[in-house]
LUMTINU-597037 format. One record per residue: residue number from 1; residue in three letters; x, y, z of N, C-alpha, C, CB in turn. Coordinates in nm, 3 decimals. Glycine has a CB too. Example, Ala and Ser with C-alpha at 12.3 -4.5 7.8 and 13.67 -1.06 7.14 Angstrom:
REM residues 2
+-----+-----+---------+---------+---------+---------+---------+---------+---------+---------+---------+---------+---------+---------+
!   k !   r !     n_u !     n_v !     n_w !    ca_u !    ca_v !    ca_w !     c_u !     c_v !     c_w !    cb_u !    cb_v !    cb_w !
+-----+-----+---------+---------+---------+---------+---------+---------+---------+---------+---------+---------+---------+---------+
!   1 ! Ala !   1.319 !  -0.569 !   0.780 !   1.230 !  -0.450 !   0.780 !   1.320 !  -0.330 !   0.780 !   1.131 !  -0.447 !   0.905 !
!   2 ! Ser !   1.285 !  -0.225 !   0.708 !   1.367 !  -0.106 !   0.714 !   1.290 !   0.003 !   0.787 !   1.408 !  -0.060 !   0.572 !
+-----+-----+---------+---------+---------+---------+---------+---------+---------+---------+---------+---------+---------+---------+
***
This chain:
REM residues 144
+-----+-----+---------+---------+---------+---------+---------+---------+---------+---------+---------+---------+---------+---------+
!   k !   r !     n_u !     n_v !     n_w !    ca_u !    ca_v !    ca_w !     c_u !     c_v !     c_w !    cb_u !    cb_v !    cb_w !
+-----+-----+---------+---------+---------+---------+---------+---------+---------+---------+---------+---------+---------+---------+
!   1 ! Unk !   0.085 !  -0.117 !   0.000 !   0.000 !   0.000 !   0.000 !   0.090 !   0.124 !   0.000 !  -0.097 !  -0.001 !   0.123 !
!   2 ! Unk !   0.063 !   0.215 !  -0.094 !   0.149 !   0.333 !  -0.104 !   0.105 !   0.445 !  -0.010 !   0.151 !   0.384 !  -0.247 !
!   3 ! Unk !   0.187 !   0.549 !  -0.001 !   0.162 !   0.660 !   0.091 !   0.034 !   0.735 !   0.056 !   0.280 !   0.756 !   0.090 !
!   4 ! Unk !   0.005 !   0.747 !  -0.072 !  -0.116 !   0.819 !  -0.113 !  -0.240 !   0.744 !  -0.065 !  -0.119 !   0.838 !  -0.267 !
!   5 ! Unk !  -0.241 !   0.612 !  -0.080 !  -0.356 !   0.534 !  -0.033 !  -0.369 !   0.545 !   0.117 !  -0.341 !   0.387 !  -0.074 !
!   6 ! Unk !  -0.258 !   0.539 !   0.188 !  -0.263 !   0.555 !   0.334 !  -0.322 !   0.692 !   0.370 !  -0.122 !   0.540 !   0.395 !
!   7 ! Unk !  -0.285 !   0.794 !   0.294 !  -0.340 !   0.927 !   0.317 !  -0.490 !   0.933 !   0.295 !  -0.272 !   1.027 !   0.226 !
!   8 ! Unk !  -0.537 !   0.868 !   0.189 !  -0.682 !   0.864 !   0.164 !  -0.754 !   0.786 !   0.274 !  -0.712 !   0.801 !   0.027 !
!   9 ! Unk !  -0.697 !   0.676 !   0.318 !  -0.760 !   0.598 !   0.425 !  -0.771 !   0.681 !   0.553 !  -0.679 !   0.469 !   0.453 !
!  10 ! Unk !  -0.664 !   0.750 !   0.588 !  -0.666 !   0.835 !   0.707 !  -0.767 !   0.949 !   0.688 !  -0.524 !   0.893 !   0.736 !
!  11 ! Unk !  -0.771 !   1.009 !   0.571 !  -0.865 !   1.119 !   0.546 !  -1.010 !   1.072 !   0.556 !  -0.840 !   1.180 !   0.407 !
!  12 ! Unk !  -1.041 !   0.958 !   0.497 !  -1.178 !   0.905 !   0.503 !  -1.217 !   0.876 !   0.648 !  -1.191 !   0.777 !   0.417 !
!  13 ! Unk !  -1.128 !   0.810 !   0.721 !  -1.157 !   0.778 !   0.861 !  -1.171 !   0.905 !   0.945 !  -1.045 !   0.689 !   0.920 !
!  14 ! Unk !  -1.085 !   1.003 !   0.923 !  -1.092 !   1.128 !   0.998 !  -1.223 !   1.201 !   0.971 !  -0.973 !   1.218 !   0.962 !
!  15 ! Unk !  -1.261 !   1.211 !   0.845 !  -1.387 !   1.277 !   0.811 !  -1.504 !   1.202 !   0.875 !  -1.404 !   1.285 !   0.656 !
!  16 ! Unk !  -1.500 !   1.070 !   0.873 !  -1.606 !   0.991 !   0.935 !  -1.615 !   1.013 !   1.085 !  -1.586 !   0.845 !   0.906 !
!  17 ! Unk !  -1.501 !   1.020 !   1.151 !  -1.500 !   1.044 !   1.295 !  -1.553 !   1.184 !   1.326 !  -1.357 !   1.027 !   1.353 !
!  18 ! Unk !  -1.510 !   1.283 !   1.249 !  -1.560 !   1.420 !   1.268 !  -1.711 !   1.423 !   1.247 !  -1.490 !   1.519 !   1.171 !
!  19 ! Unk !  -1.760 !   1.355 !   1.145 !  -1.903 !   1.348 !   1.117 !  -1.979 !   1.287 !   1.236 !  -1.930 !   1.264 !   0.988 !
!  20 ! Unk !  -1.924 !   1.179 !   1.291 !  -1.986 !   1.114 !   1.406 !  -1.987 !   1.207 !   1.527 !  -1.912 !   0.983 !   1.440 !
!  21 ! Unk !  -1.873 !   1.268 !   1.556 !  -1.862 !   1.357 !   1.673 !  -1.959 !   1.475 !   1.660 !  -1.717 !   1.408 !   1.689 !
!  22 ! Unk !  -1.965 !   1.535 !   1.542 !  -2.059 !   1.646 !   1.522 !  -2.203 !   1.600 !   1.542 !  -2.041 !   1.705 !   1.381 !
!  23 ! Unk !  -2.234 !   1.482 !   1.493 !  -2.371 !   1.431 !   1.504 !  -2.409 !   1.404 !   1.649 !  -2.386 !   1.303 !   1.421 !
!  24 ! Unk !  -2.323 !   1.336 !   1.725 !  -2.357 !   1.306 !   1.864 !  -2.347 !   1.431 !   1.953 !  -2.265 !   1.197 !   1.919 !
!  25 ! Unk !  -2.279 !   1.534 !   1.904 !  -2.269 !   1.660 !   1.980 !  -2.392 !   1.747 !   1.960 !  -2.145 !   1.737 !   1.938 !
!  26 ! Unk !  -2.482 !   1.705 !   1.873 !  -2.607 !   1.779 !   1.858 !  -2.615 !   1.873 !   1.740 !  -2.632 !   1.855 !   1.979 !
!  27 ! Unk !  -2.513 !   1.875 !   1.657 !  -2.522 !   1.959 !   1.537 !  -2.634 !   1.905 !   1.448 !  -2.386 !   1.962 !   1.460 !
!  28 ! Unk !  -2.706 !   1.994 !   1.381 !  -2.815 !   1.946 !   1.295 !  -2.762 !   1.870 !   1.174 !  -2.901 !   2.064 !   1.249 !
!  29 ! Unk !  -2.840 !   1.772 !   1.129 !  -2.801 !   1.694 !   1.012 !  -2.779 !   1.782 !   0.890 !  -2.907 !   1.589 !   0.981 !
!  30 ! Unk !  -2.851 !   1.893 !   0.883 !  -2.835 !   1.984 !   0.769 !  -2.695 !   2.045 !   0.764 !  -2.940 !   2.096 !   0.776 !
!  31 ! Unk !  -2.626 !   2.048 !   0.876 !  -2.487 !   2.094 !   0.882 !  -2.390 !   1.978 !   0.868 !  -2.460 !   2.169 !   1.014 !
!  32 ! Unk !  -2.416 !   1.871 !   0.942 !  -2.325 !   1.756 !   0.945 !  -2.313 !   1.690 !   0.808 !  -2.374 !   1.653 !   1.048 !
!  33 ! Unk !  -2.417 !   1.698 !   0.727 !  -2.413 !   1.630 !   0.596 !  -2.301 !   1.681 !   0.506 !  -2.546 !   1.649 !   0.525 !
!  34 ! Unk !  -2.249 !   1.800 !   0.534 !  -2.141 !   1.854 !   0.452 !  -2.004 !   1.796 !   0.489 !  -2.138 !   2.005 !   0.466 !
!  35 ! Unk !  -1.997 !   1.724 !   0.599 !  -1.874 !   1.652 !   0.636 !  -1.891 !   1.514 !   0.575 !  -1.851 !   1.646 !   0.795 !
!  36 ! Unk !  -1.840 !   1.496 !   0.455 !  -1.877 !   1.382 !   0.372 !  -1.760 !   1.290 !   0.340 !  -1.938 !   1.429 !   0.245 !
!  37 ! Unk !  -1.770 !   1.165 !   0.387 !  -1.671 !   1.064 !   0.350 !  -1.682 !   1.034 !   0.200 !  -1.691 !   0.934 !   0.433 !
!  38 ! Unk !  -1.802 !   1.045 !   0.146 !  -1.823 !   1.015 !   0.004 !  -1.742 !   1.106 !  -0.087 !  -1.971 !   1.028 !  -0.031 !
!  39 ! Unk !  -1.726 !   1.231 !  -0.048 !  -1.647 !   1.325 !  -0.130 !  -1.500 !   1.283 !  -0.133 !  -1.661 !   1.470 !  -0.075 !
!  40 ! Unk !  -1.449 !   1.242 !  -0.018 !  -1.309 !   1.197 !  -0.013 !  -1.293 !   1.067 !  -0.093 !  -1.264 !   1.175 !   0.135 !
!  41 ! Unk !  -1.390 !   0.978 !  -0.082 !  -1.386 !   0.852 !  -0.158 !  -1.391 !   0.882 !  -0.308 !  -1.504 !   0.759 !  -0.118 !
!  42 ! Unk !  -1.475 !   0.977 !  -0.348 !  -1.483 !   1.015 !  -0.489 !  -1.349 !   1.069 !  -0.539 !  -1.593 !   1.120 !  -0.511 !
!  43 ! Unk !  -1.285 !   1.153 !  -0.460 !  -1.154 !   1.207 !  -0.498 !  -1.053 !   1.093 !  -0.513 !  -1.104 !   1.310 !  -0.393 !
!  44 ! Unk !  -1.055 !   0.997 !  -0.421 !  -0.966 !   0.883 !  -0.430 !  -0.995 !   0.796 !  -0.551 !  -0.975 !   0.801 !  -0.305 !
!  45 ! Unk !  -1.122 !   0.780 !  -0.580 !  -1.162 !   0.701 !  -0.696 !  -1.107 !   0.762 !  -0.824 !  -1.315 !   0.691 !  -0.704 !
!  46 ! Unk !  -1.121 !   0.892 !  -0.837 !  -1.069 !   0.961 !  -0.956 !  -0.917 !   0.951 !  -0.961 !  -1.114 !   1.109 !  -0.958 !
!  47 ! Unk !  -0.852 !   0.978 !  -0.849 !  -0.706 !   0.974 !  -0.846 !  -0.653 !   0.835 !  -0.885 !  -0.655 !   1.012 !  -0.706 !
!  48 ! Unk !  -0.705 !   0.731 !  -0.822 !  -0.653 !   0.597 !  -0.847 !  -0.694 !   0.542 !  -0.983 !  -0.698 !   0.502 !  -0.739 !
!  49 ! Unk !  -0.796 !   0.601 !  -1.044 !  -0.831 !   0.563 !  -1.183 !  -0.714 !   0.590 !  -1.276 !  -0.956 !   0.640 !  -1.231 !
!  50 ! Unk !  -0.644 !   0.701 !  -1.250 !  -0.530 !   0.740 !  -1.333 !  -0.398 !   0.682 !  -1.281 !  -0.520 !   0.892 !  -1.339 !
!  51 ! Unk !  -0.384 !   0.676 !  -1.150 !  -0.254 !   0.643 !  -1.090 !  -0.225 !   0.493 !  -1.085 !  -0.248 !   0.699 !  -0.952 !
!  52 ! Unk !  -0.328 !   0.410 !  -1.087 !  -0.307 !   0.266 !  -1.075 !  -0.306 !   0.204 !  -1.213 !  -0.417 !   0.201 !  -0.986 !
!  53 ! Unk !  -0.197 !   0.137 !  -1.251 !  -0.181 !   0.091 !  -1.389 !  -0.256 !  -0.037 !  -1.426 !  -0.038 !   0.071 !  -1.416 !
!  54 ! Unk !  -0.303 !  -0.114 !  -1.328 !  -0.365 !  -0.243 !  -1.362 !  -0.509 !  -0.251 !  -1.313 !  -0.283 !  -0.359 !  -1.303 !
!  55 ! Unk !  -0.587 !  -0.336 !  -1.378 !  -0.725 !  -0.359 !  -1.335 !  -0.727 !  -0.418 !  -1.194 !  -0.799 !  -0.454 !  -1.435 !
!  56 ! Unk !  -0.641 !  -0.515 !  -1.171 !  -0.634 !  -0.579 !  -1.039 !  -0.598 !  -0.476 !  -0.931 !  -0.529 !  -0.693 !  -1.041 !
!  57 ! Unk !  -0.507 !  -0.386 !  -0.963 !  -0.469 !  -0.281 !  -0.869 !  -0.584 !  -0.187 !  -0.838 !  -0.353 !  -0.202 !  -0.922 !
!  58 ! Unk !  -0.663 !  -0.153 !  -0.941 !  -0.779 !  -0.066 !  -0.919 !  -0.886 !  -0.136 !  -0.835 !  -0.839 !  -0.021 !  -1.053 !
!  59 ! Unk !  -0.902 !  -0.266 !  -0.854 !  -0.997 !  -0.341 !  -0.771 !  -0.953 !  -0.339 !  -0.625 !  -1.010 !  -0.488 !  -0.821 !
!  60 ! Unk !  -0.825 !  -0.361 !  -0.601 !  -0.770 !  -0.355 !  -0.465 !  -0.790 !  -0.215 !  -0.407 !  -0.620 !  -0.393 !  -0.465 !
!  61 ! Unk !  -0.762 !  -0.112 !  -0.487 !  -0.779 !   0.026 !  -0.440 !  -0.924 !   0.056 !  -0.404 !  -0.731 !   0.124 !  -0.546 !
!  62 ! Unk !  -1.018 !   0.001 !  -0.482 !  -1.160 !   0.024 !  -0.453 !  -1.195 !  -0.034 !  -0.315 !  -1.249 !  -0.040 !  -0.564 !
!  63 ! Unk !  -1.147 !  -0.153 !  -0.286 !  -1.173 !  -0.213 !  -0.154 !  -1.107 !  -0.132 !  -0.043 !  -1.122 !  -0.358 !  -0.150 !
!  64 ! Unk !  -0.985 !  -0.086 !  -0.066 !  -0.915 !  -0.008 !   0.037 !  -0.983 !   0.126 !   0.062 !  -0.770 !   0.014 !  -0.003 !
!  65 ! Unk !  -1.041 !   0.187 !  -0.042 !  -1.113 !   0.313 !  -0.024 !  -1.243 !   0.293 !   0.053 !  -1.142 !   0.377 !  -0.160 !
!  66 ! Unk !  -1.308 !   0.181 !   0.036 !  -1.435 !   0.156 !   0.105 !  -1.414 !   0.110 !   0.249 !  -1.515 !   0.051 !   0.029 !
!  67 ! Unk !  -1.303 !   0.046 !   0.277 !  -1.280 !  -0.011 !   0.409 !  -1.298 !   0.088 !   0.525 !  -1.142 !  -0.069 !   0.415 !
!  68 ! Unk !  -1.234 !   0.204 !   0.525 !  -1.254 !   0.295 !   0.639 !  -1.398 !   0.345 !   0.648 !  -1.160 !   0.414 !   0.629 !
!  69 ! Unk !  -1.462 !   0.366 !   0.534 !  -1.603 !   0.406 !   0.531 !  -1.688 !   0.298 !   0.597 !  -1.650 !   0.431 !   0.386 !
!  70 ! Unk !  -1.663 !   0.174 !   0.560 !  -1.738 !   0.061 !   0.615 !  -1.723 !   0.055 !   0.766 !  -1.692 !  -0.070 !   0.551 !
!  71 ! Unk !  -1.601 !   0.066 !   0.814 !  -1.575 !   0.057 !   0.958 !  -1.646 !   0.168 !   1.033 !  -1.424 !   0.061 !   0.985 !
!  72 ! Unk !  -1.631 !   0.292 !   0.989 !  -1.694 !   0.406 !   1.056 !  -1.846 !   0.392 !   1.052 !  -1.651 !   0.539 !   0.990 !
!  73 ! Unk !  -1.900 !   0.359 !   0.936 !  -2.045 !   0.347 !   0.919 !  -2.102 !   0.239 !   1.011 !  -2.079 !   0.314 !   0.773 !
!  74 ! Unk !  -2.041 !   0.121 !   1.013 !  -2.092 !   0.011 !   1.095 !  -2.077 !   0.044 !   1.245 !  -2.017 !  -0.120 !   1.062 !
!  75 ! Unk !  -1.966 !   0.104 !   1.284 !  -1.949 !   0.143 !   1.425 !  -2.050 !   0.250 !   1.466 !  -1.806 !   0.195 !   1.449 !
!  76 ! Unk !  -2.074 !   0.348 !   1.380 !  -2.171 !   0.454 !   1.412 !  -2.313 !   0.397 !   1.419 !  -2.164 !   0.567 !   1.307 !
!  77 ! Unk !  -2.346 !   0.308 !   1.328 !  -2.478 !   0.245 !   1.333 !  -2.489 !   0.154 !   1.456 !  -2.504 !   0.163 !   1.204 !
!  78 ! Unk !  -2.379 !   0.088 !   1.491 !  -2.377 !   0.007 !   1.613 !  -2.400 !   0.092 !   1.737 !  -2.243 !  -0.067 !   1.625 !
!  79 ! Unk !  -2.343 !   0.211 !   1.738 !  -2.364 !   0.304 !   1.848 !  -2.513 !   0.337 !   1.861 !  -2.282 !   0.433 !   1.827 !
!  80 ! Unk !  -2.575 !   0.368 !   1.748 !  -2.718 !   0.400 !   1.751 !  -2.798 !   0.277 !   1.795 !  -2.766 !   0.447 !   1.611 !
!  81 ! Unk !  -2.762 !   0.161 !   1.747 !  -2.831 !   0.037 !   1.781 !  -2.823 !   0.010 !   1.931 !  -2.770 !  -0.081 !   1.703 !
!  82 ! Unk !  -2.705 !   0.027 !   1.990 !  -2.685 !  -0.004 !   2.132 !  -2.744 !   0.104 !   2.223 !  -2.536 !  -0.020 !   2.161 !
!  83 ! Unk !  -2.721 !   0.230 !   2.189 !  -2.763 !   0.339 !   2.279 !  -2.902 !   0.393 !   2.250 !  -2.665 !   0.451 !   2.271 !
!  84 ! Unk !  -2.948 !   0.376 !   2.127 !  -3.075 !   0.437 !   2.089 !  -3.063 !   0.584 !   2.054 !  -3.176 !   0.420 !   2.199 !
!  85 ! Unk !  -2.940 !   0.638 !   2.064 !  -2.915 !   0.780 !   2.033 !  -2.905 !   0.797 !   1.881 !  -2.785 !   0.832 !   2.103 !
!  86 ! Unk !  -2.996 !   0.874 !   1.827 !  -3.001 !   0.896 !   1.682 !  -2.879 !   0.976 !   1.634 !  -3.131 !   0.969 !   1.643 !
!  87 ! Unk !  -2.818 !   0.929 !   1.525 !  -2.710 !   1.005 !   1.460 !  -2.745 !   1.020 !   1.313 !  -2.572 !   0.933 !   1.478 !
!  88 ! Unk !  -2.667 !   1.100 !   1.243 !  -2.690 !   1.121 !   1.101 !  -2.675 !   0.990 !   1.023 !  -2.593 !   1.225 !   1.047 !
!  89 ! Unk !  -2.601 !   0.896 !   1.076 !  -2.575 !   0.772 !   1.005 !  -2.702 !   0.688 !   0.988 !  -2.470 !   0.691 !   1.079 !
!  90 ! Unk !  -2.802 !   0.710 !   1.074 !  -2.930 !   0.639 !   1.060 !  -3.046 !   0.736 !   1.042 !  -2.954 !   0.549 !   1.183 !
!  91 ! Unk !  -3.017 !   0.853 !   0.989 !  -3.123 !   0.950 !   0.961 !  -3.213 !   0.896 !   0.850 !  -3.062 !   1.088 !   0.921 !
!  92 ! Unk !  -3.336 !   0.941 !   0.849 !  -3.436 !   0.892 !   0.753 !  -3.385 !   0.899 !   0.609 !  -3.564 !   0.974 !   0.766 !
!  93 ! Unk !  -3.319 !   1.009 !   0.572 !  -3.274 !   1.025 !   0.434 !  -3.162 !   0.929 !   0.395 !  -3.229 !   1.167 !   0.411 !
!  94 ! Unk !  -3.098 !   0.867 !   0.494 !  -2.991 !   0.772 !   0.465 !  -3.031 !   0.627 !   0.491 !  -2.869 !   0.806 !   0.548 !
!  95 ! Unk !  -3.133 !   0.606 !   0.572 !  -3.174 !   0.469 !   0.608 !  -3.295 !   0.421 !   0.529 !  -3.204 !   0.461 !   0.756 !
!  96 ! Unk !  -3.361 !   0.512 !   0.460 !  -3.479 !   0.478 !   0.378 !  -3.585 !   0.402 !   0.457 !  -3.436 !   0.395 !   0.258 !
!  97 ! Unk !  -3.596 !   0.434 !   0.587 !  -3.701 !   0.374 !   0.669 !  -3.673 !   0.233 !   0.717 !  -3.826 !   0.374 !   0.594 !
!  98 ! Unk !  -3.551 !   0.181 !   0.694 !  -3.519 !   0.046 !   0.739 !  -3.490 !   0.047 !   0.888 !  -3.399 !  -0.012 !   0.661 !
!  99 ! Unk !  -3.495 !  -0.070 !   0.949 !  -3.460 !  -0.083 !   1.090 !  -3.309 !  -0.063 !   1.106 !  -3.504 !  -0.221 !   1.147 !
! 100 ! Unk !  -3.268 !  -0.035 !   1.228 !  -3.125 !  -0.016 !   1.253 !  -3.048 !  -0.146 !   1.225 !  -3.101 !   0.030 !   1.398 !
! 101 ! Unk !  -3.108 !  -0.260 !   1.256 !  -3.042 !  -0.388 !   1.230 !  -3.022 !  -0.410 !   1.081 !  -3.123 !  -0.503 !   1.290 !
! 102 ! Unk !  -3.127 !  -0.388 !   1.004 !  -3.117 !  -0.407 !   0.858 !  -3.020 !  -0.309 !   0.796 !  -3.255 !  -0.392 !   0.791 !
! 103 ! Unk !  -3.020 !  -0.186 !   0.846 !  -2.930 !  -0.083 !   0.793 !  -2.784 !  -0.120 !   0.822 !  -2.964 !   0.055 !   0.855 !
! 104 ! Unk !  -2.756 !  -0.164 !   0.943 !  -2.619 !  -0.201 !   0.981 !  -2.571 !  -0.322 !   0.900 !  -2.611 !  -0.233 !   1.131 !
! 105 ! Unk !  -2.653 !  -0.424 !   0.893 !  -2.616 !  -0.544 !   0.817 !  -2.602 !  -0.510 !   0.669 !  -2.721 !  -0.656 !   0.837 !
! 106 ! Unk !  -2.690 !  -0.423 !   0.619 !  -2.682 !  -0.381 !   0.479 !  -2.549 !  -0.313 !   0.447 !  -2.796 !  -0.287 !   0.447 !
! 107 ! Unk !  -2.503 !  -0.229 !   0.539 !  -2.372 !  -0.163 !   0.517 !  -2.258 !  -0.263 !   0.526 !  -2.351 !  -0.050 !   0.618 !
! 108 ! Unk !  -2.269 !  -0.355 !   0.618 !  -2.163 !  -0.456 !   0.632 !  -2.154 !  -0.541 !   0.505 !  -2.189 !  -0.546 !   0.755 !
! 109 ! Unk !  -2.267 !  -0.588 !   0.457 !  -2.268 !  -0.670 !   0.336 !  -2.230 !  -0.585 !   0.214 !  -2.408 !  -0.733 !   0.315 !
! 110 ! Unk !  -2.289 !  -0.468 !   0.201 !  -2.258 !  -0.381 !   0.087 !  -2.113 !  -0.338 !   0.084 !  -2.347 !  -0.258 !   0.091 !
! 111 ! Unk !  -2.056 !  -0.311 !   0.201 !  -1.917 !  -0.268 !   0.207 !  -1.818 !  -0.376 !   0.168 !  -1.885 !  -0.221 !   0.345 !
! 112 ! Unk !  -1.862 !  -0.500 !   0.173 !  -1.775 !  -0.610 !   0.134 !  -1.805 !  -0.662 !  -0.006 !  -1.788 !  -0.723 !   0.233 !
! 113 ! Unk !  -1.915 !  -0.616 !  -0.065 !  -1.955 !  -0.669 !  -0.196 !  -1.974 !  -0.559 !  -0.300 !  -2.084 !  -0.749 !  -0.182 !
! 114 ! Unk !  -2.093 !  -0.506 !  -0.312 !  -2.126 !  -0.420 !  -0.425 !  -2.064 !  -0.281 !  -0.417 !  -2.273 !  -0.408 !  -0.437 !
! 115 ! Unk !  -2.042 !  -0.226 !  -0.298 !  -1.987 !  -0.090 !  -0.290 !  -1.846 !  -0.081 !  -0.350 !  -1.984 !  -0.043 !  -0.145 !
! 116 ! Unk !  -1.751 !  -0.167 !  -0.310 !  -1.620 !  -0.159 !  -0.375 !  -1.625 !  -0.198 !  -0.523 !  -1.520 !  -0.249 !  -0.303 !
! 117 ! Unk !  -1.714 !  -0.290 !  -0.558 !  -1.726 !  -0.327 !  -0.699 !  -1.780 !  -0.212 !  -0.783 !  -1.817 !  -0.450 !  -0.715 !
! 118 ! Unk !  -1.870 !  -0.133 !  -0.724 !  -1.920 !  -0.013 !  -0.794 !  -1.806 !   0.088 !  -0.812 !  -2.038 !   0.051 !  -0.715 !
! 119 ! Unk !  -1.726 !   0.109 !  -0.708 !  -1.611 !   0.200 !  -0.721 !  -1.516 !   0.151 !  -0.829 !  -1.537 !   0.214 !  -0.587 !
! 120 ! Unk !  -1.492 !   0.021 !  -0.831 !  -1.405 !  -0.038 !  -0.933 !  -1.461 !  -0.011 !  -1.072 !  -1.391 !  -0.190 !  -0.910 !
! 121 ! Unk !  -1.590 !  -0.028 !  -1.088 !  -1.654 !   0.000 !  -1.217 !  -1.635 !   0.146 !  -1.258 !  -1.804 !  -0.035 !  -1.212 !
! 122 ! Unk !  -1.653 !   0.237 !  -1.165 !  -1.632 !   0.380 !  -1.193 !  -1.487 !   0.404 !  -1.232 !  -1.670 !   0.468 !  -1.070 !
! 123 ! Unk !  -1.393 !   0.344 !  -1.160 !  -1.251 !   0.358 !  -1.193 !  -1.222 !   0.306 !  -1.333 !  -1.164 !   0.283 !  -1.090 !
! 124 ! Unk !  -1.280 !   0.194 !  -1.368 !  -1.258 !   0.135 !  -1.499 !  -1.313 !   0.224 !  -1.611 !  -1.321 !  -0.004 !  -1.506 !
! 125 ! Unk !  -1.428 !   0.283 !  -1.588 !  -1.487 !   0.373 !  -1.689 !  -1.397 !   0.496 !  -1.706 !  -1.631 !   0.416 !  -1.647 !
! 126 ! Unk !  -1.353 !   0.555 !  -1.595 !  -1.265 !   0.671 !  -1.602 !  -1.135 !   0.633 !  -1.674 !  -1.234 !   0.726 !  -1.460 !
! 127 ! Unk !  -1.078 !   0.519 !  -1.637 !  -0.954 !   0.472 !  -1.700 !  -0.974 !   0.450 !  -1.850 !  -0.906 !   0.341 !  -1.634 !
! 128 ! Unk !  -1.086 !   0.389 !  -1.889 !  -1.112 !   0.362 !  -2.031 !  -1.127 !   0.492 !  -2.111 !  -1.240 !   0.276 !  -2.046 !
! 129 ! Unk !  -1.195 !   0.589 !  -2.054 !  -1.208 !   0.719 !  -2.122 !  -1.071 !   0.785 !  -2.136 !  -1.304 !   0.814 !  -2.045 !
! 130 ! Unk !  -0.994 !   0.781 !  -2.029 !  -0.859 !   0.837 !  -2.031 !  -0.772 !   0.770 !  -2.137 !  -0.793 !   0.823 !  -1.894 !
! 131 ! Unk !  -0.774 !   0.636 !  -2.139 !  -0.692 !   0.564 !  -2.237 !  -0.741 !   0.589 !  -2.379 !  -0.693 !   0.413 !  -2.206 !
! 132 ! Unk !  -0.872 !   0.597 !  -2.397 !  -0.926 !   0.628 !  -2.529 !  -0.880 !   0.764 !  -2.578 !  -1.078 !   0.623 !  -2.526 !
! 133 ! Unk !  -0.882 !   0.862 !  -2.491 !  -0.836 !   0.997 !  -2.527 !  -0.686 !   0.996 !  -2.559 !  -0.865 !   1.097 !  -2.413 !
! 134 ! Unk !  -0.608 !   0.920 !  -2.484 !  -0.465 !   0.910 !  -2.511 !  -0.441 !   0.849 !  -2.649 !  -0.394 !   0.827 !  -2.403 !
! 135 ! Unk !  -0.518 !   0.746 !  -2.681 !  -0.499 !   0.679 !  -2.809 !  -0.540 !   0.770 !  -2.925 !  -0.580 !   0.549 !  -2.814 !
! 136 ! Unk !  -0.649 !   0.845 !  -2.907 !  -0.693 !   0.939 !  -3.011 !  -0.586 !   1.047 !  -3.031 !  -0.829 !   1.004 !  -2.972 !
! 137 ! Unk !  -0.523 !   1.085 !  -2.920 !  -0.419 !   1.187 !  -2.928 !  -0.287 !   1.132 !  -2.982 !  -0.397 !   1.248 !  -2.792 !
! 138 ! Unk !  -0.280 !   1.000 !  -3.002 !  -0.161 !   0.940 !  -3.061 !  -0.061 !   0.887 !  -2.962 !  -0.094 !   1.039 !  -3.146 !
! 139 ! Unk !  -0.092 !   0.888 !  -2.833 !   0.001 !   0.835 !  -2.733 !  -0.007 !   0.682 !  -2.731 !  -0.031 !   0.894 !  -2.592 !
! 140 ! Unk !   0.104 !   0.621 !  -2.700 !   0.108 !   0.476 !  -2.690 !   0.031 !   0.433 !  -2.566 !   0.255 !   0.423 !  -2.687 !
! 141 ! Unk !  -0.062 !   0.336 !  -2.578 !  -0.142 !   0.295 !  -2.460 !  -0.055 !   0.221 !  -2.359 !  -0.261 !   0.205 !  -2.502 !
! 142 ! Unk !  -0.088 !   0.244 !  -2.231 !  -0.023 !   0.168 !  -2.123 !  -0.092 !   0.033 !  -2.113 !  -0.030 !   0.244 !  -1.987 !
! 143 ! Unk !  -0.023 !  -0.066 !  -2.066 !  -0.085 !  -0.197 !  -2.047 !  -0.175 !  -0.191 !  -1.926 !   0.021 !  -0.309 !  -2.032 !
! 144 ! Unk !  -0.275 !  -0.276 !  -1.926 !  -0.368 !  -0.282 !  -1.812 !  -0.358 !  -0.417 !  -1.754 !  -0.513 !  -0.250 !  -1.852 !
+-----+-----+---------+---------+---------+---------+---------+---------+---------+---------+---------+---------+---------+---------+
***
């Protein structure tokens, strides 16, 4: 794992912790929603689409980008489950009316299956567009 990936992992975890602390401290969800792990994950997705030379590497990067999100999300939902204290992590707009148990299990399963695979798909699309543009411009394609 390179230094840039470690930086993204720390950034995602830090943003998630700040989001949790703000939420349990009583800040309104309308404010807390701007502290977004998704934005950091999106930045990492775009960066690693270009920086990682292989498909296998991008798949690994997708899992590594989702991992801190998964941990923070499941721990925050676990907090709500155990204490009954509502946080932004189980707010109506994010839970779609599901129970706390279903929401927590859904994130655990999704974080290990479709969420990183979706990021991988986005990385592959970005990479394919990038490589297509390079080829149109006459540059020799990199191997994947």
